[in-house]
C-alpha positions in Angstrom: -78.6 36.5 39.2 -78.2 32.3 38.9 -78.6 33.2 35.0 -75.4 35.2 35.2 -73.7 32.5 37.4 -74.8 30.1 34.6 -73.3 32.0 31.6 -70.2 32.0 34.1 -69.7 28.6 34.9 -70.6 27.3 31.2 -68.0 29.9 29.7 -65.3 28.7 32.5 -66.1 25.4 31.8 -65.6 26.2 27.6 -62.4 27.7 28.5 -60.7 24.7 30.7 -61.9 22.2 27.7 -60.3 25.0 25.4 -56.8 24.5 27.0 -57.4 20.9 27.5 -57.7 20.9 23.4 -54.8 23.3 22.8 -52.5 21.1 25.6 -53.3 18.3 23.8 -53.1 19.3 20.2 -49.7 20.5 21.1 -48.4 17.5 22.6 -49.5 16.0 19.7 -47.8 18.0 17.2 -44.4 18.4 19.8 -44.2 14.7 20.3 -44.6 13.7 16.2 -42.0 16.4 15.7 -39.6 15.5 18.0 -40.0 11.6 16.3 -39.4 13.6 13.0 -36.0 15.1 13.7 -35.0 12.1 14.9 -35.8 10.3 12.1 -34.3 13.0 10.3 -31.4 12.6 12.4 -28.1 11.4 9.8 -26.8 7.6 10.7 -23.2 7.0 9.9 -21.9 3.9 10.4 -18.4 4.0 10.6 -15.6 1.1 10.7 -11.9 0.8 10.3 -10.1 -2.3 9.6 -6.5 -3.0 10.8 -3.8 -4.9 9.1 -2.6 -5.1 12.6 -3.3 -4.9 16.3 -5.2 -2.3 17.5 -2.2 -1.3 20.5 0.9 -1.4 18.8 1.1 2.1 19.8 2.1 2.7 15.6 0.4 2.9 12.7 -2.9 0.7 13.7 -3.4 2.1 17.1 -3.3 5.5 15.2 -5.8 4.9 12.6 -7.7 3.2 15.0 -7.8 6.1 17.4 -8.2 8.3 14.3 -11.2 6.6 12.7 -12.8 6.7 16.7 -12.0 10.4 17.4 -14.0 11.1 13.9 -16.8 9.0 15.1 -17.1 10.9 18.2 -17.3 13.7 16.7 -20.0 13.4 14.9 -22.1 12.3 17.6 -21.2 15.9 19.2 -22.7 17.2 16.2 -25.9 16.2 16.6 -25.5 12.7 14.2 -25.8 9.2 15.3 -22.5 7.7 14.6 -21.6 3.9 15.0 -18.5 2.6 15.5 -16.5 -0.9 14.6 -13.6 -1.9 13.8 -11.5 -5.5 13.0 -7.8 -6.0 13.4 -5.2 -8.7 11.9 -6.7 -8.3 8.0 -3.2 -8.3 6.7 -3.8 -10.0 3.1 -6.7 -9.7 0.6 -8.1 -13.2 1.4 -8.7 -11.5 5.0 -9.4 -8.1 3.7 -12.1 -8.8 1.0 -14.3 -10.6 3.9 -14.1 -8.0 5.9 -14.7 -4.9 3.7 -18.1 -7.3 2.2 -19.1 -8.2 6.1 -19.2 -4.4 6.8 -21.0 -3.4 3.8 -23.8 -5.9 4.1 -24.6 -5.0 7.5 -24.7 -1.1 5.4 -21.7 0.6 7.0 -21.3 3.5 4.9 -18.1 4.8 5.3 -15.4 1.9 5.9 -11.8 3.1 6.6 -9.0 0.4 5.7 -5.5 1.1 7.4 -2.7 0.3 4.3 -1.8 0.2 1.2 -3.0 -4.1 1.1 -6.6 -3.1 0.9 -6.7 -1.1 -2.3 -6.8 -3.8 -4.6 -10.0 -5.5 -2.5 -11.5 -2.1 -1.9 -11.0 -1.9 -6.3 -13.0 -5.1 -6.2 -16.1 -4.5 -4.0 -16.6 -0.9 -4.2 -18.7 -1.4 -8.0 -20.7 -3.7 -6.2 -21.7 -1.7 -3.0 -21.5 2.2 -4.9 -23.4 4.2 -2.2 -20.5 3.4 0.7 -17.6 5.1 0.8 -14.3 3.1 0.8 -11.3 5.1 1.6 -7.8 3.2 1.8 -4.8 4.9 4.2 -1.8 4.7 1.8 -3.8 3.9 -1.3 -3.0 4.7 -4.6 -6.2 4.6 -7.1 -9.1 7.4 -5.8 -12.4 8.7 -7.6 -15.9 7.6 -7.3 -16.4 5.8 -4.0 -12.9 5.4 -3.5 -11.3 7.9 -1.5 -6.9 8.0 -0.3 -5.3 9.3 2.5 -2.0 9.6 2.5 0.8 11.4 4.7 3.5 13.8 3.9 6.0 11.0 5.2 9.0 13.0 3.0 8.0 15.8 5.9 7.9 14.2 8.2 10.9 11.5 7.7 12.8 15.2 7.0 12.3 16.6 10.6 13.4 13.2 12.4 16.5 13.4 10.1 17.5 16.3 11.2 16.6 15.6 14.8 18.8 12.5 14.9 21.7 14.6 13.4 21.5 16.8 15.6 21.6 14.4 18.3 24.2 12.1 17.1 27.8 12.3 19.0 29.7 8.8 16.9 29.0 10.5 13.3 26.3 7.7 12.8 22.9 7.5 12.6 20.7 4.8 11.9 16.6 4.5 10.3 15.1 0.9 10.7 12.3 0.5 8.2 9.7 -2.2 8.1 9.5 -2.8 4.3 11.0 -0.7 1.2 7.3 0.5 0.1 4.3 3.3 0.1 5.2 5.5 3.3 8.2 4.2 4.5 10.2 4.9 1.1 8.8 8.3 1.3 9.7 8.7 5.4 13.5 7.1 4.6 14.1 9.7 1.4 12.8 12.3 3.6 15.3 11.3 7.0 18.0 11.0 4.4 17.6 14.2 3.0 17.1 15.4 7.1 20.6 14.4 7.7 22.4 15.9 4.8 20.2 19.0 5.3 21.8 18.8 9.0 25.3 18.1 7.5 25.0 21.6 5.6 23.6 24.0 8.0 24.9 23.0 11.4 28.5 21.8 10.7 27.6 18.0 10.8 29.1 14.7 9.7 27.0 12.0 9.9 26.1 9.3 7.8 23.2 6.7 8.3 22.7 2.9 8.5 19.6 2.0 6.6 17.9 -1.3 7.6 14.8 -2.2 6.7 13.3 -6.0 8.1 11.5 -7.1 5.5 8.2 -6.8 7.3 5.9 -5.2 9.8 5.5 -7.5 12.3 8.2 -9.1 13.3 10.3 -7.2 16.7 12.7 -9.3 16.7 13.9 -9.1 13.8 13.8 -5.4 14.6 15.9 -5.6 17.3 18.3 -7.5 15.9 18.6 -4.8 12.6 18.7 -2.4 15.2 21.4 -4.1 17.4 23.6 -4.4 14.5 23.6 -0.7 13.5 24.3 0.1 17.3 27.7 -2.3 16.7 28.5 -0.5 13.9 28.5 2.9 15.3 25.1 4.1 15.2 24.0 6.0 18.6 21.1 7.4 17.2 17.7 5.1 16.3 14.6 6.1 14.3 12.4 3.3 13.6 9.6 3.6 10.6 7.5 0.7 10.4 4.6 -0.8 12.5 5.2 -3.5 14.5 8.5 -3.3 14.7 8.5 -0.4 16.5 8.8 -2.5 19.5 11.9 -4.1 18.7 13.9 -0.8 18.0 13.0 0.8 21.5 13.9 -2.8 23.3 17.2 -2.3 21.7 17.1 1.4 21.9 16.9 0.7 26.2 19.1 -2.2 26.8 21.9 -0.1 24.8 21.1 3.3 26.0 21.1 4.8 22.6 18.6 7.7 21.9 15.1 6.2 20.1 12.8 8.1 17.9 9.2 6.8 16.7 7.0 7.7 14.1 3.1 6.7 13.6 1.7 6.5 16.9 3.2 7.8 20.3 5.8 5.4 20.7 7.4 7.2 23.7 6.1 4.6 26.6 8.0 1.5 24.9 11.5 3.1 25.9 10.8 5.4 28.3 14.6 6.5 29.3 15.5 6.9 25.8 12.8 8.5 23.7 13.2 11.8 22.1 11.0 12.4 19.8 8.9 11.6 17.1 6.0 11.9 14.9 2.7 10.5 15.5 -0.3 10.4 12.7 -3.2 12.2 14.3 -5.4 11.5 10.8 -8.6 13.0 12.6 -9.2 16.0 10.2 -8.4 14.2 7.4 -10.7 11.8 7.6 -13.5 13.8 8.4 -12.2 16.0 5.8 -12.8 13.2 3.5 -15.9 12.8 5.1 -17.2 15.9 4.3 -16.4 15.9 0.9 -18.4 12.6 0.3 -21.3 13.5 2.4 -21.6 16.8 0.2 -20.4 15.2 -3.2 -21.0 11.6 -2.7 -17.8 10.9 -5.0 -14.4 11.6 -4.4 -11.9 13.9 -5.8 -9.2 11.6 -7.7 -6.3 13.2 -5.6 -5.1 12.1 -2.4 -6.0 13.5 1.2 -3.3 14.6 2.6 -2.0 14.8 5.7 0.7 17.6 6.6 1.9 19.1 9.9 0.0 22.3 8.6 -3.5 20.3 8.7 -3.0 18.9 11.4 -2.8 15.0 10.3 0.8 14.5 11.7 2.3 15.9 14.5 5.5 16.6 16.2 6.6 14.9 19.8 9.8 16.0 21.3 10.7 15.2 25.1 11.6 17.6 27.5 15.2 16.1 27.6 15.8 17.2 24.2 18.3 20.4 24.5 17.0 23.6 24.0 19.2 24.9 21.1 18.3 21.6 19.2 14.7 22.0 20.1 14.8 25.8 19.0 16.0 24.5 15.4 13.5 21.9 15.2 10.4 23.9 16.0 11.5 26.8 13.2 12.3 24.0 10.7 8.6 22.4 11.7 7.2 26.3 11.0 8.7 26.2 8.4 7.4 22.9 6.3 3.9 24.0 8.4 4.5 27.2 5.2 6.0 24.9 2.9 9.2 27.0 3.1 10.7 23.9 2.9 9.5 21.2 0.5 10.7 17.2 -0.2 8.4 17.1 -2.8 6.1 19.2 -5.1 2.2 18.2 -6.2 1.4 17.3 -9.8 -2.1 18.4 -10.6 -3.6 15.1 -10.7 -2.4 14.8 -7.3 0.5 13.1 -7.7 3.8 13.5 -5.4 7.3 13.8 -6.8 10.6 14.2 -5.3 11.5 17.9 -6.1 13.1 19.1 -2.8 13.4 22.4 -2.0 15.3 23.3 1.8 16.4 26.8 1.5 19.8 27.3 4.1 18.6 27.6 8.2 19.9 31.4 8.4 17.5 32.8 5.8 14.5 31.1 8.0 15.3 32.8 11.1 
């Protein structure tokens, strides 16, 4: 009897030891497999370099928010995204050191928000071949340099129609920064939109078109807008970065409807804002990031921000009359479906001005 009790106790002890060993070994493998998974977790260091301030309610703020949202999305999908930004880098002498610093610090996805970044990026990209550079409004894509371009003519067209439909005096104004890059496309689209409204909605509207000459002089922009108002313009559309504040101030002071683009500037003219287009580049940034991650190179043509892919979005104020809102929403749908096109895309990705604007009656 004692012998069986002894055997029983011995077996019990062995079982306990086995359980302890299994637990220790299991814990060991769990711990180190967790470390391995953490070690394998993709780390992405994202930087955005801005030519202007991050809170301009326009180009710079839209670029910053899109890059930040991309980083937040990557974090939400199990990757580790580290995010940083630099402001006030407008000239090559400012841009190049920022690019070098981020590259040397291991940032592997660097965005410059503006065409000014193309030359310094081209100067540095071969030195940092494992770094992806993305240039907004750039013009030489390929290799480790990607380019994002918004279809500015498309948004300008919508704003031109809206301005003409809101007009009562026969004159509207577009105030731009410089006649370059996307501002040129937006301006041409705006002129086309006003022409379309004249042809389809029994309007007779002309356009006062003023370029301030820079992107960061609100006082000059306000003076230009005031001049346009004195010449009979009763709707103001602002296209061009930091000048938005000045145009909005003139709209508020003289009780003139205000339209914007790039960032949501409605708070600058709360009583007069009637609509605008906001650059929401996050889906396009992600498209470019995923392409680079998969192919380790960029295509030889741009990634386009459009109404269709959510890279640009329309804002309409509740103050816009319902009949006008209906027209604008119908035209927006036509733009998304490419029934209305203000240019065509060549095989190499280049856009050429080639308006296709069917009568409104054929779209509804």
